[in-house]
C-alpha positions in Angstrom: 23.4 108.5 46.8 24.6 108.5 43.2 22.0 106.6 41.2 24.1 106.2 38.1 27.0 104.7 40.2 24.6 102.3 41.9 23.3 101.1 38.6 26.8 100.5 37.3 27.8 98.6 40.4 24.6 96.5 40.1 25.3 95.7 36.4 28.9 94.8 37.3 27.7 92.5 40.1 25.3 90.5 37.9 27.7 90.5 35.0 30.2 88.6 37.2 30.2 84.9 36.1 30.8 83.7 39.6 27.8 85.7 40.9 25.5 84.1 38.2 26.8 80.7 39.0 26.1 81.2 42.7 22.6 82.4 42.0 21.8 79.6 39.7 23.1 77.1 42.2 20.9 78.5 45.0 17.8 78.4 42.7 18.5 74.8 41.7 18.9 73.8 45.3 15.6 75.4 46.2 13.8 73.7 43.3 15.3 70.3 44.3 14.4 70.8 47.9 10.7 71.6 47.1 10.5 68.7 44.6 12.0 66.3 47.2 9.7 67.7 49.9 6.6 67.2 47.7 7.6 63.7 46.7 8.3 62.7 50.3 5.0 64.2 51.5 3.1 62.5 48.7 4.7 59.1 49.5 3.9 59.2 53.2 0.5 60.9 52.9 -2.1 58.2 53.8 -4.7 57.3 51.1 -7.8 55.3 51.6 -8.2 52.2 49.3 -11.0 49.7 49.2 -10.9 45.9 49.1 -13.3 43.0 48.7 -14.3 41.5 52.1 -15.1 38.2 50.4 -14.5 36.5 47.0 -16.7 38.1 44.4 -17.8 36.5 41.1 -19.1 37.9 37.8 -22.5 39.8 38.1 -22.2 40.1 41.9 -23.4 43.5 43.1 -21.0 45.4 45.3 -23.0 46.2 48.5 -21.6 47.9 51.6 -20.9 44.6 53.4 -18.7 43.5 50.5 -16.4 46.6 50.6 -13.7 47.1 53.2 -11.3 50.0 53.5 -7.7 50.5 54.5 -5.2 53.3 54.8 -2.1 53.0 52.7 0.8 55.2 51.8 1.0 57.1 48.5 4.1 55.2 47.6 2.2 51.9 47.9 -0.5 53.2 45.7 2.0 54.2 43.0 3.6 50.8 43.1 0.3 49.1 42.4 -0.3 51.0 39.1 -3.0 53.4 38.1 -6.0 51.1 37.6 -7.1 50.8 41.3 -10.5 52.3 41.9 -9.8 54.9 44.6 -13.2 56.6 44.8 -15.9 54.8 46.9 -18.5 55.9 44.4 -16.7 54.1 41.6 -17.2 50.8 43.6 -20.3 50.9 45.6 -23.4 49.5 43.8 -21.4 48.4 40.8 -21.2 44.9 39.5 -18.3 42.5 38.8 -17.8 42.4 35.0 -18.3 39.2 33.0 -15.2 37.0 33.0 -13.8 38.5 36.2 -13.4 37.3 39.7 -12.2 39.5 42.6 -10.5 37.4 45.4 -11.1 38.2 49.0 -8.9 41.0 50.4 -8.0 42.1 46.8 -8.3 45.8 45.8 -10.9 46.8 43.2 -9.6 47.5 39.7 -11.6 49.6 37.3 -11.4 47.1 34.5 -13.2 44.5 36.7 -16.2 46.7 37.5 -19.2 47.6 35.4 -22.6 49.3 35.7 -25.9 47.5 36.3 -27.1 48.1 32.7 -23.9 46.5 31.3 -24.0 43.6 33.7 -27.6 42.8 32.5 -26.6 42.5 28.9 -25.9 39.1 27.3 -24.5 38.0 24.0 -28.0 37.6 22.6 -29.1 41.1 23.3 -27.9 42.8 20.0 -28.5 40.2 17.3 -28.5 41.5 13.7 -31.8 41.7 12.0 -33.0 38.3 10.6 -30.5 36.4 12.8 -31.4 34.0 15.5 -29.6 31.5 17.9 -28.7 28.0 17.0 -27.5 25.5 19.6 -24.9 22.9 18.6 -24.1 20.0 20.8 -20.4 19.7 21.4 -17.8 18.4 23.9 -14.3 19.0 25.2 -12.7 17.2 22.3 -14.8 18.8 19.5 -13.9 22.2 20.8 -10.2 21.2 20.7 -9.6 21.3 24.4 -12.0 24.2 24.9 -10.1 26.4 22.5 -13.3 27.8 20.9 -14.2 30.8 23.0 -17.1 33.3 23.3 -16.9 35.8 20.5 -14.7 33.7 18.2 -15.6 33.4 14.5 -15.3 29.8 13.3 -16.1 27.6 10.3 -18.6 24.7 10.4 -17.7 21.5 8.7 -20.1 18.6 8.0 -19.7 14.9 8.0 -22.4 12.8 6.2 -23.0 9.9 3.8 -24.3 9.8 0.2 -27.0 7.4 -0.8 -24.3 5.0 -2.0 -22.6 5.1 1.5 -19.7 7.4 0.4 -18.5 9.5 3.3 -18.4 13.3 2.8 -16.4 15.6 5.1 -16.3 19.2 3.9 -16.6 22.8 4.8 -20.2 23.9 4.9 -20.6 27.4 6.5 -18.0 30.0 6.9 -17.6 32.8 9.5 -20.1 31.8 12.2 -19.8 33.8 15.4 -19.8 31.9 18.7 -21.9 33.8 21.2 -21.4 31.5 24.2 -19.9 28.1 25.2 -21.9 26.5 28.0 -21.8 23.3 30.0 -24.7 20.8 30.4 -26.4 23.1 32.9 -26.2 26.2 30.7 -23.3 27.9 32.5 -20.7 29.8 30.5 -17.6 27.7 30.7 -15.3 30.7 30.5 -17.0 32.5 33.4 -15.5 32.4 36.9 -17.6 30.1 39.0 -17.6 29.0 42.6 -16.7 25.4 41.6 -13.1 24.3 41.8 -13.2 22.2 38.6 -13.3 23.9 35.2 -16.6 23.6 33.4 -16.8 21.2 30.4 -18.3 22.5 27.1 -21.6 20.8 26.1 -23.2 23.3 23.8 -22.2 26.1 21.4 -24.5 29.0 20.8 -24.3 30.5 17.3 -25.7 33.6 15.6 -26.9 32.6 12.2 -29.4 33.9 9.6 -33.0 32.5 10.1 -32.9 30.5 6.9 -29.6 28.9 8.0 -31.2 28.1 11.3 -34.0 26.3 9.6 -31.6 24.2 7.5 -29.4 23.3 10.5 -32.5 22.3 12.5 -33.6 19.9 9.7 -30.1 18.4 9.6 -30.2 17.9 13.4 -33.3 15.7 13.4 -32.9 12.0 14.4 -32.1 9.9 11.3 -30.9 12.9 9.2 -27.3 11.6 9.5 -25.5 15.0 9.5 -22.7 15.7 12.0 -21.5 19.3 12.3 -17.9 19.9 13.5 -16.9 23.4 14.6 -13.4 24.4 13.5 -11.6 27.3 15.1 -9.5 29.7 13.1 -6.7 32.2 13.9 -7.2 35.6 15.6 -7.2 37.5 12.3 -10.3 35.5 11.2 -12.2 36.8 14.2 -10.8 40.3 13.9 -11.9 40.7 10.3 -15.2 38.6 10.1 -17.4 38.2 7.1 -21.1 37.5 7.2 -21.9 33.8 7.8 -22.5 32.1 4.4 -22.9 28.7 3.0 -20.1 27.6 0.7 -21.3 24.1 -0.3 -24.6 24.1 -2.2 -24.5 20.3 -2.5 -24.8 19.8 1.2 -27.6 22.3 1.4 -29.5 20.4 -1.3 -28.9 17.1 0.6 -30.3 18.6 3.8 -33.5 19.8 2.1 -33.9 16.6 0.2 -33.5 14.7 3.5 -36.3 16.9 5.0 -38.8 15.3 2.7 -37.9 11.8 4.0 -38.1 12.8 7.7 -41.7 14.3 7.5 
């Protein structure tokens, strides 16, 4: 066989535009076929998902009896988004995160689960040095319809009277962080609970410097005649907080002067 002639014929064959078009068409068809076959197989391939056998509330531990399983198609899983916990080990012995509730027969989503260490933490765990907790009595109306939430930074206004019975209403302390809003039984009003009715706020927990705590405690004594009103601010106020600080020295002096008369 003439090798040179064979090479020339081969070059001529592949140089033919019709030949190249045919080859590219065959390759494209094969690629589409395998992609389609992969997608179909992936869509019908059964996948195990896990669901809650009963309604779960924040801080509940996910034990075996609270976890059920079901086989679903891959297409169903894709339609549900990518946050479903698919691995049993991502669910078993975990806890429901604060602020979440998992309804019965609902799948487990990663953002609703947390570890035991994280579940055991509370807003009072990591206070700054020389800070402590102050509890302020409140109600639904003073919180403006429960619009003051855990983690918000607010301002504290004061209402009082001077010795000559003139009413004072003014800003007293700026940038106080609310750690928790609780009802009369100490339950976080923004946590999911087993009750049907929403919880009503009765107390705000603040993080304040110790010296500010002492001053607020004096003002809170019977007969002191100081009323503190929490005032919420916009989101940017909480996103860019300052340290809590007193902005009205006159009120501060009035409180310490009052302390002498209450002893």
